[in-house]
Residue frames as a rotation matrix with the C-alpha (Angstrom) as fourth column:
MET 1
0.384 0.922 0.048 -12.76
-0.907 0.386 -0.166 -1.45
-0.171 0.020 0.985 11.45
ARG 2
-0.797 -0.528 0.293 -12.28
-0.471 0.847 0.245 -5.18
-0.377 0.058 -0.924 11.70
TYR 3
0.303 0.903 -0.305 -14.39
-0.923 0.198 -0.330 -7.34
-0.238 0.382 0.893 9.39
ALA 4
-0.275 -0.329 0.904 -14.59
-0.142 0.943 0.300 -11.00
-0.951 -0.046 -0.306 8.37
LYS 5
-0.183 0.148 -0.972 -14.56
-0.981 0.030 0.189 -12.53
0.057 0.989 0.140 4.94
ARG 6
-0.450 0.113 0.886 -16.55
-0.444 0.832 -0.332 -15.74
-0.775 -0.543 -0.324 5.13
GLY 7
0.314 0.684 0.659 -18.06
0.177 0.639 -0.748 -18.50
-0.933 0.351 0.079 3.03
ARG 8
0.434 -0.058 0.899 -18.25
0.888 0.194 -0.416 -17.88
-0.151 0.979 0.136 -0.71
LEU 9
0.999 -0.036 0.032 -17.17
-0.032 -0.991 -0.131 -14.26
0.037 0.129 -0.991 -0.17
ARG 10
0.374 -0.926 0.055 -13.59
-0.017 0.052 0.999 -15.50
-0.927 -0.374 0.003 0.36
PHE 11
-0.072 -0.375 0.924 -13.39
0.882 0.408 0.234 -15.84
-0.465 0.832 0.301 -3.43
THR 12
0.895 0.422 0.146 -14.14
0.446 -0.835 -0.322 -12.12
-0.014 0.354 -0.935 -3.89
SER 13
0.021 -0.900 0.436 -11.22
0.781 -0.257 -0.569 -10.03
0.624 0.352 0.698 -5.10
HIS 14
-0.432 -0.248 -0.867 -9.90
0.798 -0.554 -0.239 -7.19
-0.421 -0.795 0.437 -2.96
ARG 15
-0.998 0.044 0.048 -11.04
-0.010 -0.835 0.551 -4.72
0.064 0.549 0.833 -5.59
ASP 16
-0.280 0.954 -0.104 -14.62
0.190 0.161 0.968 -6.06
0.941 0.251 -0.227 -5.48
ILE 17
0.029 0.254 -0.967 -14.57
0.985 0.156 0.071 -5.92
0.169 -0.955 -0.246 -1.71
SER 18
-0.770 -0.317 -0.553 -13.45
0.455 -0.881 -0.129 -2.30
-0.447 -0.351 0.823 -1.71
ARG 19
-0.807 0.564 0.173 -16.29
-0.149 -0.479 0.865 -1.46
0.571 0.672 0.471 -4.17
ALA 20
0.001 0.832 -0.555 -18.76
0.579 0.452 0.679 -3.21
0.816 -0.322 -0.481 -1.87
VAL 21
-0.246 -0.158 -0.956 -17.49
0.937 -0.290 -0.194 -1.19
-0.247 -0.944 0.219 1.12
GLU 22
-0.987 -0.126 -0.103 -17.80
0.096 -0.963 0.251 2.07
-0.131 0.238 0.962 -0.76
ARG 23
-0.472 0.881 0.021 -21.37
-0.024 -0.037 0.999 1.26
0.881 0.471 0.038 -1.74
ALA 24
0.093 0.502 -0.860 -22.19
0.858 0.398 0.325 0.23
0.506 -0.768 -0.393 1.84
VAL 25
-0.689 -0.373 -0.621 -20.72
0.642 -0.711 -0.286 3.52
-0.335 -0.596 0.729 3.17
ARG 26
-0.922 0.372 0.102 -23.00
-0.260 -0.795 0.547 5.50
0.285 0.478 0.831 0.80
ARG 27
-0.175 0.909 -0.379 -26.07
0.198 0.410 0.890 3.32
0.964 0.081 -0.252 1.51
ALA 28
-0.011 0.121 -0.993 -25.54
0.967 0.254 0.021 3.76
0.255 -0.960 -0.120 5.26
GLY 29
0.741 0.302 0.600 -25.17
0.263 -0.952 0.155 7.51
0.618 0.043 -0.785 5.01
ILE 30
0.491 -0.627 -0.605 -21.82
0.781 0.010 0.624 7.52
-0.386 -0.779 0.494 6.82
PRO 31
0.977 -0.068 -0.201 -20.09
-0.126 -0.947 -0.296 10.96
-0.170 0.314 -0.934 6.48
VAL 32
0.411 -0.869 0.277 -16.87
0.791 0.490 0.365 9.72
-0.453 0.069 0.889 4.88
ALA 33
0.373 -0.373 -0.849 -14.30
-0.322 -0.911 0.258 12.34
-0.870 0.177 -0.460 3.87
PHE 34
0.890 -0.058 0.453 -12.91
0.440 0.372 -0.817 12.59
-0.121 0.926 0.357 0.36
SER 35
-0.121 -0.988 -0.091 -9.46
0.817 -0.151 0.556 13.29
-0.563 -0.007 0.826 -0.91
ALA 36
0.389 0.137 -0.911 -8.63
-0.275 -0.927 -0.257 16.54
-0.879 0.350 -0.323 -2.68
GLY 37
-0.702 -0.707 0.087 -7.48
-0.068 0.188 0.980 16.79
-0.709 0.682 -0.180 -6.30
PHE 38
-0.659 0.358 -0.662 -8.89
-0.752 -0.285 0.594 16.24
0.024 0.889 0.457 -9.71
SER 39
-0.092 0.599 -0.796 -10.42
-0.214 0.769 0.603 12.77
0.973 0.226 0.057 -8.91
PRO 40
-0.327 0.030 0.944 -11.64
-0.940 -0.117 -0.322 12.80
0.101 -0.993 0.067 -5.25
HIS 41
-0.080 0.321 -0.944 -12.10
-0.053 0.944 0.325 9.36
0.995 0.076 -0.058 -3.72
PRO 42
0.818 0.507 0.272 -13.35
-0.298 -0.032 0.954 8.31
0.493 -0.861 0.125 -0.28
LYS 43
-0.161 -0.896 0.414 -10.76
-0.875 -0.065 -0.480 8.15
0.457 -0.439 -0.774 2.47
ILE 44
0.861 0.303 0.409 -10.83
-0.454 0.821 0.346 4.37
-0.230 -0.484 0.844 3.04
SER 45
-0.018 -0.951 -0.307 -7.55
-0.913 0.140 -0.382 2.59
0.406 0.274 -0.872 3.51
TYR 46
0.905 0.358 -0.231 -6.90
-0.283 0.911 0.301 -1.16
0.318 -0.206 0.925 3.93
ALA 47
0.046 -0.912 0.408 -4.27
-0.999 -0.045 0.012 -3.03
0.008 -0.409 -0.913 5.89
GLY 48
-0.743 -0.564 0.361 -2.94
-0.596 0.802 0.026 -6.45
-0.305 -0.196 -0.932 5.21
ALA 49
0.287 0.930 -0.231 -5.79
-0.936 0.221 -0.273 -7.86
-0.202 0.295 0.934 3.12
ALA 50
-0.098 -0.223 0.970 -5.91
-0.174 0.963 0.203 -11.72
-0.980 -0.149 -0.133 2.91
PRO 51
-0.909 -0.290 -0.301 -5.44
-0.337 0.083 0.938 -13.22
-0.247 0.953 -0.174 -0.57
THR 52
-0.050 0.909 -0.413 -8.38
-0.992 0.004 0.130 -14.07
0.120 0.416 0.902 -2.75
GLY 53
0.158 0.204 -0.966 -9.79
-0.267 0.951 0.157 -17.51
0.951 0.233 0.205 -1.89
VAL 54
-0.701 -0.479 -0.529 -8.76
0.409 0.338 -0.848 -17.23
0.584 -0.810 -0.040 1.81
ALA 55
0.489 0.872 -0.020 -11.36
0.455 -0.236 0.859 -16.84
0.744 -0.430 -0.512 4.53
SER 56
-0.641 -0.761 0.099 -10.49
0.368 -0.418 -0.831 -14.42
0.674 -0.496 0.548 7.28
GLU 57
0.407 0.686 -0.603 -11.69
0.873 -0.096 0.479 -13.30
0.271 -0.721 -0.638 10.66
ALA 58
0.285 -0.435 -0.854 -9.30
0.536 -0.666 0.518 -10.31
-0.795 -0.605 0.044 10.73
GLU 59
-0.105 -0.234 0.967 -9.54
0.895 -0.446 -0.011 -7.96
0.434 0.864 0.256 7.78
TYR 60
-0.020 0.023 -1.000 -8.93
0.731 -0.682 -0.030 -4.28
-0.682 -0.731 -0.003 8.63
LEU 61
-0.126 -0.054 0.991 -9.65
0.768 -0.637 0.062 -0.86
0.628 0.769 0.122 7.15
GLU 62
-0.587 -0.041 -0.809 -9.68
0.582 -0.715 -0.386 2.75
-0.563 -0.697 0.444 8.25
LEU 63
0.203 0.719 0.665 -12.38
0.921 -0.370 0.119 5.27
0.332 0.588 -0.737 7.44
GLY 64
-0.893 -0.396 -0.214 -11.81
0.442 -0.860 -0.255 9.06
-0.083 -0.323 0.943 7.45
LEU 65
0.049 0.999 -0.022 -14.95
0.998 -0.048 0.043 10.91
0.042 -0.024 -0.999 8.50
THR 66
-0.372 -0.100 0.923 -16.00
0.311 -0.950 0.022 14.56
0.874 0.295 0.385 8.20
GLU 67
0.019 0.390 0.921 -17.61
-0.802 -0.544 0.247 14.58
0.597 -0.743 0.303 11.66
PRO 68
-0.826 -0.317 0.465 -17.58
-0.554 0.609 -0.568 12.45
-0.103 -0.727 -0.679 14.85
ARG 69
0.153 0.852 -0.501 -19.78
-0.734 0.437 0.520 9.36
0.662 0.288 0.692 14.79
ASP 70
0.294 0.036 0.955 -20.41
-0.844 0.479 0.242 6.67
-0.449 -0.877 0.171 17.42
PRO 71
-0.651 -0.660 -0.375 -18.28
-0.759 0.557 0.339 3.61
-0.015 0.505 -0.863 16.49
ALA 72
-0.712 0.443 0.545 -21.06
0.126 0.844 -0.521 1.23
-0.691 -0.303 -0.657 17.57
ARG 73
0.352 0.849 -0.394 -23.47
-0.206 -0.340 -0.918 3.06
-0.913 0.404 0.055 15.27
ILE 74
0.049 -0.424 -0.904 -21.07
-0.989 -0.149 0.016 2.81
-0.142 0.893 -0.426 12.35
ARG 75
-0.883 -0.390 0.259 -20.54
-0.373 0.921 0.114 -0.94
-0.283 0.004 -0.959 13.00
ALA 76
-0.297 0.847 0.442 -24.29
0.278 0.519 -0.808 -1.62
-0.913 -0.117 -0.390 12.95
GLU 77
0.506 0.544 -0.669 -24.96
-0.406 -0.534 -0.742 0.56
-0.761 0.647 -0.049 9.88
LEU 78
-0.228 -0.637 -0.736 -22.12
-0.972 0.102 0.212 -0.89
-0.060 0.764 -0.643 7.79
ASP 79
-0.873 -0.128 0.471 -22.84
-0.189 0.978 -0.084 -4.44
-0.450 -0.163 -0.878 8.84
ALA 80
0.031 0.980 0.198 -26.47
0.193 0.189 -0.963 -4.04
-0.981 0.068 -0.183 7.68
SER 81
0.595 0.209 -0.776 -25.37
-0.588 -0.546 -0.597 -2.52
-0.549 0.811 -0.202 4.38
LEU 82
-0.437 -0.822 -0.365 -22.75
-0.884 0.317 0.343 -5.14
-0.166 0.473 -0.865 3.43
PRO 83
0.268 0.554 -0.788 -23.63
-0.669 0.696 0.262 -8.51
0.693 0.457 0.557 1.88
PRO 84
0.849 0.036 0.527 -23.72
-0.431 0.623 0.653 -11.60
-0.305 -0.781 0.545 4.09
GLY 85
0.709 -0.694 0.126 -20.14
0.697 0.663 -0.271 -13.00
0.105 0.280 0.954 4.29
LEU 86
-0.427 -0.712 0.558 -18.63
0.357 -0.700 -0.619 -9.51
0.831 -0.065 0.552 4.72
ASP 87
0.590 0.691 -0.417 -19.40
0.578 0.000 0.816 -9.11
0.564 -0.722 -0.399 8.38
VAL 88
-0.001 -0.551 0.834 -18.28
-0.328 -0.788 -0.521 -6.12
0.945 -0.274 -0.180 10.51
ILE 89
0.128 -0.033 -0.991 -16.94
0.740 0.669 0.073 -7.42
0.661 -0.743 0.109 13.82
ASP 90
0.263 -0.136 -0.955 -15.64
0.846 -0.443 0.296 -4.31
-0.464 -0.886 -0.001 15.55
VAL 91
0.304 -0.176 0.936 -15.22
0.531 -0.785 -0.320 -0.56
0.791 0.594 -0.145 14.98
VAL 92
0.365 -0.257 -0.895 -13.11
0.835 -0.334 0.437 1.68
-0.411 -0.907 0.093 17.23
GLU 93
0.976 -0.113 -0.184 -11.85
-0.151 -0.967 -0.206 5.33
-0.155 0.229 -0.961 17.07
ALA 94
0.607 -0.792 0.059 -8.50
0.515 0.336 -0.788 5.49
0.605 0.509 0.612 15.31
ARG 95
0.642 -0.528 -0.556 -5.36
0.400 -0.388 0.830 6.43
-0.654 -0.755 -0.038 17.23
SER 96
0.563 -0.526 -0.637 -2.38
-0.722 -0.688 -0.071 8.35
-0.401 0.500 -0.767 15.90
GLY 97
-0.556 -0.822 0.122 -0.13
-0.581 0.489 0.650 6.58
-0.594 0.291 -0.750 13.40
ALA 98
-0.244 0.410 -0.879 -0.92
-0.882 0.282 0.377 4.24
0.402 0.867 0.293 10.52
LEU 99
0.642 0.577 0.505 -2.99
-0.723 0.675 0.147 1.06
-0.256 -0.459 0.851 11.29
ALA 100
0.820 -0.329 -0.469 -0.64
-0.078 0.746 -0.661 -1.08
0.567 0.578 0.586 9.17
ASP 101
-0.150 -0.959 0.239 2.29
-0.442 -0.151 -0.884 -0.15
0.884 -0.238 -0.402 11.43
ARG 102
-0.219 0.139 0.966 0.50
-0.972 0.056 -0.228 -1.57
-0.086 -0.989 0.123 14.49
LEU 103
0.866 0.498 0.041 -0.24
-0.489 0.861 -0.137 -4.93
-0.104 0.098 0.990 12.96
GLU 104
0.049 -0.980 0.195 2.79
-0.926 0.029 0.377 -7.04
-0.375 -0.199 -0.906 13.80
GLY 105
-0.909 -0.416 0.012 1.80
-0.388 0.857 0.338 -10.54
-0.151 0.303 -0.941 12.74
SER 106
0.044 0.935 -0.352 -0.89
-0.972 0.121 0.199 -12.95
0.229 0.333 0.915 11.52
ALA 107
-0.522 -0.105 0.846 -2.02
-0.408 0.902 -0.140 -16.40
-0.749 -0.419 -0.514 12.61
TRP 108
-0.178 0.381 -0.907 -2.91
-0.968 0.098 0.231 -18.77
0.177 0.920 0.351 9.86
GLU 109
-0.140 0.148 0.979 -4.53
-0.376 0.907 -0.191 -22.23
-0.916 -0.395 -0.071 9.61
LEU 110
-0.280 -0.033 -0.959 -4.07
-0.956 0.106 0.275 -24.37
0.093 0.994 -0.061 6.53
ARG 111
0.350 0.437 0.829 -5.99
-0.440 0.858 -0.267 -27.58
-0.827 -0.271 0.492 5.93
LEU 112
-0.395 -0.579 -0.713 -4.21
-0.917 0.203 0.344 -30.15
-0.054 0.790 -0.611 3.75
PRO 113
0.627 0.702 0.337 -6.63
-0.636 0.712 -0.299 -32.99
-0.450 -0.027 0.893 2.78
GLY 114
0.973 -0.143 -0.179 -4.94
0.017 0.823 -0.568 -36.32
0.228 0.550 0.804 2.03
ALA 115
0.220 -0.961 0.168 -1.53
-0.656 -0.273 -0.703 -35.24
0.722 0.044 -0.691 3.45
ASP 116
0.284 -0.213 -0.935 0.46
0.483 0.874 -0.052 -37.65
0.828 -0.436 0.351 5.59
ALA 117
0.947 0.222 0.231 0.47
-0.075 -0.547 0.834 -36.57
0.311 -0.807 -0.501 9.24
GLU 118
0.658 -0.745 -0.116 3.91
0.493 0.309 0.813 -38.06
-0.570 -0.592 0.571 10.09
LEU 119
-0.072 -0.673 0.736 5.59
0.981 -0.183 -0.072 -36.53
0.183 0.716 0.673 7.04
ALA 120
0.478 0.329 0.814 4.02
0.252 -0.939 0.232 -33.19
0.842 0.095 -0.532 7.92
ARG 121
0.995 -0.093 -0.044 5.33
0.023 -0.217 0.976 -33.37
-0.101 -0.972 -0.214 11.52
ALA 122
0.278 -0.946 0.166 8.84
0.833 0.324 0.448 -34.30
-0.478 0.013 0.878 10.33
ALA 123
-0.002 -0.243 0.970 8.83
0.813 -0.565 -0.140 -31.45
0.582 0.788 0.199 7.76
VAL 124
0.792 0.374 0.483 7.75
0.042 -0.822 0.568 -28.95
0.609 -0.429 -0.667 10.39
GLU 125
0.827 -0.535 -0.174 10.55
0.314 0.182 0.932 -30.07
-0.467 -0.825 0.318 12.68
ARG 126
-0.038 -0.861 0.507 13.16
0.967 0.096 0.236 -29.70
-0.252 0.499 0.829 9.96
PHE 127
0.218 0.165 0.962 11.81
0.567 -0.823 0.012 -26.30
0.794 0.543 -0.273 8.97
LEU 128
0.965 0.151 0.216 11.96
-0.078 -0.617 0.783 -24.94
0.252 -0.773 -0.583 12.55
ALA 129
0.651 -0.758 -0.034 15.41
0.456 0.354 0.817 -26.36
-0.607 -0.547 0.576 13.01
ALA 130
0.153 -0.586 0.795 16.78
0.951 -0.131 -0.280 -24.62
0.269 0.799 0.538 9.95
GLY 131
-0.464 -0.444 -0.766 18.66
0.598 -0.795 0.099 -21.35
-0.653 -0.412 0.635 10.32
THR 132
-0.420 0.356 -0.835 17.31
-0.654 -0.756 0.007 -20.04
-0.629 0.549 0.550 6.98
VAL 133
-0.244 0.369 0.897 14.94
0.659 0.742 -0.126 -21.39
-0.712 0.560 -0.424 4.33
GLU 134
-0.631 -0.104 -0.769 15.24
-0.355 -0.842 0.405 -19.41
-0.690 0.529 0.495 1.14
VAL 135
-0.024 0.729 0.684 12.27
0.708 0.496 -0.503 -19.47
-0.706 0.472 -0.528 -1.24
GLU 136
-0.976 -0.213 -0.045 11.48
0.110 -0.663 0.741 -17.72
-0.187 0.718 0.671 -4.52
ARG 137
0.010 0.998 0.056 8.24
0.767 0.028 -0.641 -16.01
-0.641 0.049 -0.766 -5.49
LEU 138
-0.533 -0.047 0.845 7.13
0.731 -0.530 0.431 -13.85
0.428 0.847 0.316 -8.40
THR 139
-0.098 0.452 -0.887 6.21
0.696 -0.605 -0.385 -10.38
-0.711 -0.655 -0.256 -7.12
LYS 140
0.874 0.484 -0.045 5.26
0.330 -0.658 -0.676 -7.10
-0.357 0.576 -0.735 -8.77
LYS 141
0.530 -0.776 -0.342 8.96
-0.746 -0.618 0.247 -6.29
-0.403 0.124 -0.907 -8.91
GLY 142
0.179 -0.454 -0.873 9.84
-0.721 0.543 -0.430 -9.65
0.669 0.707 -0.230 -10.51
MET 143
0.532 -0.008 -0.847 11.20
0.288 0.942 0.172 -12.83
0.796 -0.336 0.503 -9.07
ARG 144
0.275 -0.412 0.869 12.30
-0.840 -0.543 0.009 -12.35
0.468 -0.732 -0.496 -5.38
ARG 145
0.095 -0.339 -0.936 14.38
0.336 0.896 -0.291 -14.62
0.937 -0.287 0.199 -3.22
PHE 146
-0.055 -0.022 0.998 13.96
-0.779 -0.625 -0.056 -14.31
0.625 -0.781 0.017 0.55
ASP 147
-0.911 -0.345 -0.226 14.14
-0.102 0.721 -0.686 -16.18
0.399 -0.602 -0.692 3.81
ALA 148
0.018 0.997 -0.077 10.80
-0.230 0.079 0.970 -17.74
0.973 0.000 0.231 4.77
ARG 149
-0.022 -0.081 -0.996 12.08
0.751 0.656 -0.070 -19.08
0.660 -0.750 0.047 8.12
GLU 150
-0.875 -0.484 0.007 12.86
0.360 -0.661 -0.658 -15.70
0.323 -0.574 0.753 9.77
ALA 151
-0.579 0.720 0.384 9.24
-0.603 -0.694 0.393 -14.53
0.549 -0.004 0.836 9.72
VAL 152
0.208 0.712 -0.671 7.74
-0.060 0.694 0.718 -17.74
0.976 -0.109 0.187 11.27
LEU 153
-0.250 -0.226 0.942 7.28
-0.888 -0.335 -0.316 -17.35
0.386 -0.915 -0.117 15.01
THR 154
-0.375 0.156 0.914 5.40
-0.491 0.802 -0.339 -20.61
-0.786 -0.576 -0.224 15.59
LEU 155
-0.169 0.279 -0.945 4.53
-0.901 0.344 0.263 -23.56
0.398 0.897 0.194 13.35
ALA 156
-0.631 0.037 0.775 2.75
-0.455 0.792 -0.408 -26.78
-0.629 -0.610 -0.482 14.35
SER 157
-0.587 0.445 -0.676 0.95
-0.556 0.386 0.736 -29.60
0.589 0.808 0.020 12.60
GLY 158
-0.570 0.532 0.626 -2.17
-0.433 0.454 -0.779 -31.54
-0.699 -0.715 -0.028 13.71
GLY 159
-0.949 0.298 -0.104 -5.04
0.085 0.559 0.825 -33.47
0.304 0.774 -0.555 12.21
THR 160
-0.368 0.908 0.198 -8.84
-0.854 -0.246 -0.459 -33.72
-0.368 -0.338 0.866 12.09
ALA 161
-0.005 0.532 0.847 -11.42
0.076 0.844 -0.530 -36.38
-0.997 0.062 -0.045 11.33
ALA 162
-0.827 -0.335 0.453 -11.36
0.418 0.174 0.892 -37.40
-0.377 0.926 -0.004 7.68
GLN 163
-0.345 0.711 -0.612 -13.60
-0.625 -0.661 -0.415 -35.26
-0.700 0.239 0.673 5.50
VAL 164
0.253 0.312 -0.916 -13.56
-0.877 0.474 -0.081 -38.07
0.409 0.823 0.393 2.95
PRO 165
0.875 0.125 0.467 -13.74
-0.367 0.801 0.473 -41.67
-0.315 -0.586 0.747 4.21
GLY 166
0.678 -0.685 0.266 -10.23
0.696 0.715 0.067 -43.10
-0.236 0.140 0.962 4.38
GLN 167
0.204 -0.606 0.769 -8.58
0.540 -0.586 -0.605 -39.69
0.817 0.538 0.207 3.72
SER 168
-0.006 -0.305 -0.952 -6.58
0.969 -0.237 0.070 -37.86
-0.247 -0.922 0.297 6.41
CYS 169
0.616 0.148 0.774 -6.49
0.393 -0.909 -0.138 -34.11
0.683 0.389 -0.618 6.79
VAL 170
-0.214 -0.799 -0.561 -3.41
0.973 -0.123 -0.196 -32.38
0.088 -0.588 0.804 8.16
ILE 171
0.874 0.436 0.212 -3.82
0.398 -0.895 0.201 -28.91
0.277 -0.091 -0.956 9.72
LEU 172
-0.315 -0.949 0.003 -0.87
0.857 -0.285 -0.429 -26.50
0.408 -0.133 0.903 9.82
ARG 173
0.847 0.517 -0.120 -1.13
0.515 -0.747 0.419 -23.60
0.127 -0.417 -0.900 12.28
MET 174
-0.179 -0.981 0.072 1.39
0.959 -0.190 -0.208 -20.82
0.218 0.031 0.975 12.17
VAL 175
0.790 0.262 -0.554 2.00
0.370 -0.925 0.090 -17.26
-0.489 -0.276 -0.827 13.41
VAL 176
0.080 -0.689 0.720 3.93
0.984 -0.059 -0.167 -15.27
0.158 0.722 0.674 10.86
ARG 177
-0.092 -0.202 -0.975 5.55
0.496 -0.859 0.131 -11.86
-0.864 -0.471 0.179 11.55
HIS 178
0.902 0.397 0.170 4.83
0.367 -0.493 -0.789 -9.08
-0.229 0.774 -0.590 9.07
MET 179
-0.046 -0.966 -0.255 7.92
0.322 -0.256 0.912 -8.32
-0.946 -0.040 0.323 7.08
THR 180
0.757 0.222 -0.615 9.05
-0.472 -0.465 -0.749 -6.96
-0.452 0.857 -0.248 3.73
PRO 181
-0.513 0.758 -0.403 8.64
-0.598 0.021 0.801 -8.84
0.616 0.652 0.442 1.46
ALA 182
0.124 0.675 0.727 5.71
-0.983 0.181 -0.001 -10.41
-0.133 -0.715 0.686 3.17
VAL 183
-0.920 -0.371 -0.130 6.08
-0.380 0.923 0.055 -14.11
0.099 0.100 -0.990 3.98
ARG 184
0.004 0.996 -0.091 2.82
-0.975 0.024 0.223 -15.95
0.224 0.088 0.971 3.13
PRO 185
0.294 0.159 0.942 1.65
-0.580 0.814 0.043 -19.41
-0.760 -0.559 0.332 4.15
ASP 186
0.997 0.037 0.065 2.30
0.027 0.635 -0.772 -20.71
-0.070 0.771 0.633 0.66
ASP 187
0.325 -0.945 0.041 5.92
-0.674 -0.262 -0.691 -19.57
0.664 0.197 -0.722 1.04
VAL 188
-0.115 -0.314 0.942 6.08
-0.919 0.395 0.020 -21.75
-0.378 -0.863 -0.334 4.21
LEU 189
0.769 0.425 0.477 4.64
-0.180 0.861 -0.476 -24.66
-0.613 0.280 0.739 2.24
THR 190
0.807 -0.551 -0.213 7.40
-0.229 0.042 -0.973 -24.07
0.545 0.833 -0.093 -0.34
GLY 191
-0.036 -0.841 0.539 9.93
-0.939 -0.155 -0.305 -24.11
0.341 -0.518 -0.785 2.49
LEU 192
0.261 0.206 0.943 8.56
-0.637 0.771 0.008 -27.41
-0.726 -0.603 0.332 3.82
ARG 193
0.989 0.095 0.113 9.03
0.022 0.660 -0.751 -28.95
-0.146 0.745 0.650 0.38
LEU 194
0.542 -0.840 -0.020 12.59
-0.469 -0.283 -0.836 -27.62
0.697 0.463 -0.548 0.08
VAL 195
-0.216 -0.693 0.687 13.78
-0.967 0.055 -0.249 -28.80
0.135 -0.718 -0.682 3.51
ALA 196
-0.499 0.073 0.863 11.87
-0.480 0.806 -0.346 -32.09
-0.721 -0.587 -0.367 3.72
ASP 197
-0.949 0.163 -0.271 10.34
-0.199 0.357 0.913 -32.85
0.245 0.920 -0.306 0.29
PHE 198
-0.559 0.827 -0.057 6.87
0.573 0.335 -0.748 -32.49
-0.600 -0.451 -0.661 1.88
ALA 199
-0.917 0.332 -0.222 4.18
-0.390 -0.623 0.678 -31.61
0.087 0.708 0.700 -0.72
PRO 200
-0.307 0.893 0.330 0.39
-0.320 0.230 -0.919 -31.91
-0.896 -0.387 0.215 -0.07
PRO 201
-0.647 0.088 0.757 -1.42
0.591 0.686 0.425 -33.99
-0.482 0.722 -0.496 -2.71
VAL 202
0.180 0.729 0.660 -3.99
0.900 -0.393 0.188 -31.24
0.397 0.561 -0.727 -3.31
PRO 203
-0.410 -0.297 0.862 -3.98
0.100 -0.954 -0.282 -27.43
0.907 -0.029 0.421 -2.90
PRO 204
-0.792 0.054 -0.609 -4.52
0.610 0.121 -0.783 -26.31
0.032 -0.991 -0.129 0.70
ARG 205
0.319 0.833 0.452 -7.53
0.513 -0.552 0.657 -24.54
0.797 0.023 -0.604 2.12
GLY 206
-0.624 -0.718 -0.308 -6.75
0.681 -0.307 -0.665 -21.62
0.383 -0.624 0.681 4.40
ASP 207
0.606 0.792 0.068 -8.24
0.601 -0.513 0.613 -19.21
0.521 -0.331 -0.787 6.91
GLN 208
-0.562 -0.728 0.393 -6.95
0.261 -0.607 -0.751 -16.07
0.785 -0.319 0.531 8.51
ALA 209
0.123 0.665 -0.736 -8.13
0.910 0.219 0.351 -15.67
0.395 -0.714 -0.579 12.10
GLY 210
0.926 0.213 -0.313 -6.64
0.338 -0.836 0.431 -12.39
-0.170 -0.505 -0.846 13.15
ALA 211
0.065 -0.940 0.336 -3.75
0.782 -0.161 -0.602 -10.01
0.619 0.302 0.725 12.94
GLY 212
0.789 0.266 0.553 -2.40
-0.030 -0.883 0.469 -7.40
0.613 -0.387 -0.689 15.29
ALA 213
-0.108 -0.875 0.471 0.08
-0.627 -0.308 -0.716 -6.35
0.772 -0.373 -0.515 17.86
ALA 214
-0.474 0.018 0.880 -1.54
-0.819 0.359 -0.448 -8.31
-0.324 -0.933 -0.155 20.72
ARG 215
0.525 0.696 0.489 -3.82
-0.382 0.707 -0.596 -10.53
-0.761 0.126 0.637 18.64
ARG 216
-0.675 -0.695 0.250 -2.83
-0.090 0.413 0.906 -12.84
-0.733 0.589 -0.342 15.85
GLY 217
-0.007 0.681 -0.733 -4.33
-0.958 -0.216 -0.191 -13.77
-0.288 0.700 0.653 12.57
ASN 218
-0.404 -0.120 0.907 -5.20
-0.069 0.992 0.101 -16.99
-0.912 -0.022 -0.410 10.77
ARG 219
-0.633 0.029 -0.774 -5.81
-0.742 -0.310 0.595 -18.18
-0.222 0.950 0.217 7.17
């Protein structure tokens, strides 16, 4: 299942989204399977969830069912049972293998209000020209150091009309390969600061448009 996280729902945590999905499954009467063991739970698995605060057009999950059900029917029933802002886009029958293994990359779009367009362009050029760009990030396993450049397949900067009079808005668009550890757009921003001292004056806004083997994603 591919679903979107839009509007104010982008600030919902992944845990709250999973609870909303479980409630929607029960409300829609979908015959979801449950795990065995002392504490059975519905067979719902997620792949590559976007961070809290990020809008996305390409969130993915898999449902295990106890009986066949028409994908179009599931899409309509779940979409009607979920709150506005969590919108079911597509449902297809699963193939063999894990869904996460078939998602190869994500396309992201970051809006940087007040950033200088020329500095952004120069920073992007220096980042792409670099062989490696090592960044550090605190993970569940502690501080990790890794190459942010290797995962970036494409990176470009552009601009839009000012949202605030007299203030520019730089847009960074990138396609990032899924790797371990995962390289996130904020890691790329850290890399731009390291190679070219480029730092947006305010935190970015981001949207994820899609992820997949043939499709991309966006933040």
